[in-house]
C-alpha positions in Angstrom: 0.2 0.2 -0.2 0.9 3.9 -0.2 3.3 5.1 -2.6 2.3 2.5 -5.6 -1.0 2.8 -5.1 -3.2 4.8 -8.4 -6.8 6.0 -8.2 -7.1 4.8 -11.7 -10.7 5.5 -12.7 -11.1 8.8 -14.6 -13.8 11.3 -13.2 -17.4 12.2 -14.8 -16.2 14.7 -16.7 -20.1 15.8 -17.1 -19.9 16.8 -13.8 -17.0 19.8 -12.7 -13.4 17.8 -11.4 -11.9 21.3 -9.6 -8.8 21.7 -8.5 -7.4 24.1 -5.5 -4.3 25.5 -4.1 -3.7 26.3 -0.3 -1.2 28.0 1.6 -2.0 27.0 5.6 0.3 29.4 7.7 0.0 30.4 12.0 0.0 33.8 13.0 2.3 34.3 15.9 2.0 37.7 18.2 3.6 39.4 20.6 2.0 39.4 23.7 0.5 43.0 23.0 -0.7 41.9 20.1 0.9 44.4 18.6 3.7 42.7 16.3 2.5 39.6 14.2 4.9 37.0 12.0 3.1 35.1 9.7 4.8 31.3 9.5 3.6 28.7 6.4 2.8 25.1 7.8 4.2 23.8 4.9 7.2 24.3 2.1 4.7 24.4 -0.4 1.0 25.1 -1.4 -1.5 22.0 -0.8 -3.6 20.6 -2.9 -6.9 19.6 -3.2 -9.1 18.2 -5.4 -12.6 17.2 -5.9 -14.4 15.2 -8.7 -17.2 12.8 -9.0 -16.7 9.0 -10.5 -19.6 7.8 -12.7 -18.8 3.8 -13.6 -21.8 1.1 -12.6 -19.4 -1.7 -13.8 -16.4 -0.6 -11.7 -18.3 0.9 -8.0 -17.3 -2.3 -6.3 -13.9 -1.8 -7.3 -14.1 1.9 -6.5 -15.7 1.1 -3.2 -13.1 -1.4 -2.4 -10.3 0.7 -3.0 -11.6 3.7 -1.4 -12.3 1.5 1.9 -8.5 -0.1 1.7 -7.0 2.9 1.1 -8.9 5.1 3.9 -6.3 5.3 6.3 -2.8 5.6 4.0 -1.9 7.6 1.0 -1.9 6.2 -2.8 -1.2 8.2 -5.8 -4.0 10.6 -7.5 -4.0 11.9 -10.8 -4.4 15.3 -11.7 -7.5 15.2 -13.6 -7.7 18.4 -14.9 -4.3 18.2 -16.8 -5.1 15.4 -18.9 -2.1 14.5 -21.8 -2.4 12.4 -24.9 0.1 10.8 -26.0 0.8 10.9 -30.0 2.1 9.3 -32.5 0.7 6.6 -35.2 -3.1 5.6 -34.0 -3.2 2.5 -32.2 1.1 2.3 -32.2 2.3 0.5 -28.5 4.0 2.7 -26.2 5.6 -0.6 -24.6 9.8 0.1 -24.1 9.1 3.7 -24.6 11.2 6.3 -22.4 10.2 9.4 -24.0 6.7 10.1 -24.5 5.6 12.6 -27.2 2.3 14.6 -26.7 0.7 17.5 -28.0 1.9 20.9 -27.9 0.9 22.8 -24.2 3.1 20.6 -22.1 4.1 23.9 -20.6 1.2 25.6 -19.9 0.2 22.5 -17.2 1.1 24.1 -14.0 0.8 21.0 -12.0 2.8 18.8 -14.6 6.0 21.5 -15.4 5.6 23.1 -11.1 4.8 20.4 -8.7 4.8 16.9 -10.6 7.6 14.0 -10.0 5.2 11.0 -11.2 3.0 10.3 -14.2 0.6 7.6 -14.3 -0.6 6.0 -18.1 -3.9 4.8 -17.9 -5.3 2.7 -20.5 -9.2 4.7 -21.0 -10.9 1.5 -21.9 -10.2 -0.2 -18.9 -9.0 1.2 -15.8 -7.3 -1.6 -14.5 -4.5 -1.2 -16.6 -2.4 1.5 -15.7 1.5 2.3 -14.6 2.5 4.5 -12.7 6.3 6.3 -13.3 8.7 9.1 -12.0 9.2 11.6 -14.6 12.7 12.7 -15.7 12.6 15.3 -17.4 10.2 17.6 -19.9 11.5 17.9 -23.4 10.4 21.2 -24.4 6.6 21.8 -25.1 5.8 18.5 -26.2 7.0 15.6 -24.8 8.5 14.1 -21.4 10.7 11.3 -20.2 9.9 8.4 -17.5 12.9 6.9 -15.3 11.8 3.4 -17.2 10.6 1.8 -20.5 6.4 1.2 -20.3 6.3 -2.2 -19.4 2.6 -3.4 -20.5 0.9 -2.5 -24.1 -0.6 1.2 -24.2 -2.1 2.3 -27.5 -2.3 5.8 -29.1 -5.6 6.8 -29.2 -6.6 5.0 -25.7 -4.2 6.7 -23.5 -3.9 9.1 -21.3 -1.0 10.2 -19.1 -1.7 12.4 -15.3 0.7 14.2 -13.3 0.3 12.8 -9.7 -0.1 14.0 -6.6 0.3 11.6 -3.3 -2.9 12.2 -1.5 -5.5 10.6 0.4 -9.5 10.3 0.7 -10.7 13.4 3.0 -14.6 12.8 1.7 -16.5 10.5 -0.8 -20.1 10.0 -1.0 -22.2 8.5 -3.1 -25.4 9.7 -5.3 -27.4 7.0 -5.5 -29.8 7.3 -8.6 -31.1 4.0 -9.0 -30.6 0.7 -7.4 -27.9 -0.1 -10.6 -26.4 3.5 -10.8 -24.7 5.8 -8.7 -21.9 8.4 -8.4 -19.2 8.7 -5.9 -18.0 12.0 -5.2 -14.5 11.8 -3.9 -12.4 14.9 -2.5 -8.8 13.9 -2.7 -6.0 15.8 -0.4 -2.9 16.0 -0.9 -0.3 14.3 1.6 3.2 15.5 2.9 
C-alpha cells in the first residue's frame, strides 16, 4: 500500500472536476498583540481535488479501493491536466521512455512545477495503468520517464496524468437507481 497504489478511474467529465490550492499559515502575535508574524505550515502549497466518478460496472472496485486506502496515502492523478500521447493510432508505447504529446505541456501548471510522478491509464480499462517517475520535460511537446513502459498502452486510448500523493478526505454516493450511482470524492495532498 502507499506510493505504488494509484486511483485509476477517470472522473465523470459531465460533472465538475476542480483543484484548489491552499497556503496554510500560523500567525504569531506578541503579548500585547502589536507585532505579528506569519509562518507557513508547509514548504509549498497544499492541493485538494474534487470530482465525481460515474462507472456502474466499477463501483464495487472503487468502493473497495477507497475502503482499503482510507488510512493510507496513494497516488491521485491530477485529472485537470490530461496529457494525450500522439503518434500512429493504435501504436504501442511499450518500451518507450520518451513520450511525445500534443503541444501545450508547458501550460500545465502541476505537470511543470509540482510533478515528480506520471501515471499512464488505458481509457478502455482502468485496471491497466502504470506509474512512472518523471525524469524531465523535453520542450513543450514531450517528457521522459525513468524506465520503459512495460504494458501495451496504445495511442488513441491512453491518457497520462501528473500525480500527487494523496488521501481520501471525503467521499459519498449519490444513488440514482439500485444499479446506478455517482461517487463524489475529495482527494487531499499528503506531505
